[in-house]
C-alpha positions as CSV (number, residue, x, y, z in Angstrom):
1,M,128.6,130.9,70.8
2,I,128.9,128.4,73.6
3,E,132.6,128.9,73.7
4,W,132.1,132.7,74.3
5,S,129.6,132.2,77.1
6,Q,131.9,129.6,78.7
7,C,134.8,132.0,78.3
8,L,132.8,134.8,79.9
9,T,132.1,132.5,82.8
10,Y,135.8,131.6,83.2
11,F,136.6,135.3,83.1
12,C,134.2,136.0,85.9
13,L,135.5,133.1,88.0
14,I,139.1,134.2,87.6
15,K,138.1,137.7,88.7
16,V,136.4,136.2,91.7
17,S,139.5,134.1,92.5
18,E,141.6,137.3,92.3
19,E,139.4,139.0,94.8
20,L,139.4,135.9,97.1
21,K,143.2,136.0,97.1
22,N,143.2,139.7,97.9
23,L,140.8,139.0,100.8
24,R,143.1,136.1,101.9
25,N,140.3,133.6,101.7
26,W,142.7,130.8,100.9
27,Q,140.2,127.9,101.1
28,S,137.8,129.4,98.7
29,F,140.6,130.6,96.4
30,S,142.1,127.1,96.4
31,S,138.8,125.4,95.7
32,L,138.0,127.8,92.8
33,I,141.4,127.5,91.1
34,K,141.4,123.7,91.5
35,S,137.9,123.4,90.1
36,L,139.1,125.3,87.0
37,Q,142.0,122.8,86.7
38,C,139.9,119.7,86.9
39,P,140.1,117.5,83.7
40,P,136.6,118.1,82.3
41,I,137.2,121.9,82.4
42,A,140.8,121.7,81.3
43,R,139.8,119.7,78.2
44,L,137.8,122.6,76.8
45,K,140.6,123.8,74.5
46,Q,138.6,126.2,72.4
47,T,137.2,127.9,75.4
48,W,140.7,128.4,76.9
49,E,142.0,129.6,73.5
50,T,139.1,132.2,73.4
51,L,139.9,133.3,76.9
52,F,143.6,133.7,76.0
53,T,142.7,135.7,72.9
54,K,139.9,137.9,74.4
55,H,141.0,138.2,78.0
56,H,144.8,137.7,78.0
57,Y,145.3,139.4,81.4
58,S,142.8,137.0,83.1
59,Y,144.3,134.0,81.4
60,S,147.8,135.0,82.6
61,K,146.4,135.5,86.2
62,F,144.9,132.0,86.1
63,V,148.3,130.6,85.0
64,E,150.0,132.5,87.8
65,F,147.4,131.2,90.4
66,S,147.7,127.7,89.0
67,K,151.5,127.7,89.7
68,L,150.7,128.1,93.4
69,F,149.1,124.6,93.4
70,Q,151.7,122.7,91.3
71,D,152.9,120.8,94.3
72,K,150.3,118.3,95.4
73,D,148.1,120.3,97.8
74,N,151.1,122.3,99.0
75,L,150.4,126.0,99.0
76,T,153.5,128.0,98.2
77,F,152.2,131.5,99.0
78,D,153.0,133.3,102.2
79,Y,150.3,132.7,104.8
80,R,149.9,135.5,107.2
81,G,146.7,134.5,108.8
82,P,143.6,136.7,109.4
83,C,145.3,139.2,111.7
């Protein structure tokens, strides 16, 4: 049961990160994705497996977003600024 509630939390956070990216709020987007990548969160294997099984689209979006931050603090997306 805990895995399901954690999975639902991750699902919601990934949805929020998707919206932040659409709004071009790069700092918040970066902080949220990096927090989901931190070791204590990344070690929750069963939760990630549940997310992959139940919400495959959200999991794939997280993987896509994570690839943006593979280089150490080097954002690889196109920054167009607020205007």
